[in-house]
N, C-alpha and C positions, 0 to 999 in steps of 0.2 A: 323381283323377279332377278336371280344372281347375276353380275356382271358376264363378258364374254369368258374371262380368263378362267373363272370360277365354275361357269359350265363346262369348259374344256377340261379342265381338271376332273370334274364330276362322269364326264361321259367316258373319259379313259379309265377311272375307277370302275364304273359300271362295267365297261366291256372287259376287262382284265380280271377282275373279282367277281363281279356279281354274275355275268351270263357264265361262266365255267358252275358255278354255284347252282343256279339255276337247272342245266345241265345234267348235272349229276344229280339232282333233285327230281327230275323229271322221270330221267331213265330209272333211277331205284324205285319210285311209286309204279313205272310200268314194268319193272320186272315182277314186284310184289301180286301186282293185279294179274298178269300173265300168271303165276306160279297159284296165286287162289283160283281164277275162274277160266283159266285155259284162254290161249291164244286168239286173239278176235279177230276177223277176218282181215287178207291186207288192204284191202280199200279202206277202211276203218280206222285200222292203224294210219294210214297215212295220212287219212283225213286228221286224226287226233296230232300227230306229231307237227304236220304243216301248218296249224292253228296254234298249237303252242308255242312254235318257233315264232309266230306274230303277236302272238298277247304278251308275250314279256318284253315287249317295246313300249306298248301303249303306255305305260305311267309315264315311263322316259321321253315321251314325244318333246315336251317343250326342252329336254336338257340338250335333245339331239338335233334340234333346228338351227341350222345355220352353221353347224360347227364345223364343215368342211370348206365354208367359205374363209378368205381374209377378214381377219378381226378389225373393231374399228380403227385401232391405233398402229395398224401393220399399213404398210404403203404396198404398191402393185407388185412386189416381188416378195414379199412376206418378211420383209425385215423393218424393224421399227426406224 
C-alpha cells in the first residue's frame, strides 16, 4: 500500500483528470446509444447514470480511504 502522501496525490490526480475523462466517456457512449436505439425511459436513464456515478469510485476505494483526515505526520492543526 502506498504511503499517505502518495495516496493523497493519486486521489487528487484521479479527481482532477480521471473523473472528467470518465464523465466525457460515459456521456459520449450514452449519446451514441440514444442515437442508435432512441432515448430510454427517464427512470431507466436515471438508474443508469446514478449507478455509473458510483461505479467509477469502486476501483479507487483504497486510495480515497482516510484522505480527508489528518495525515500520520501532521499535528492537530494540520501542520507538520
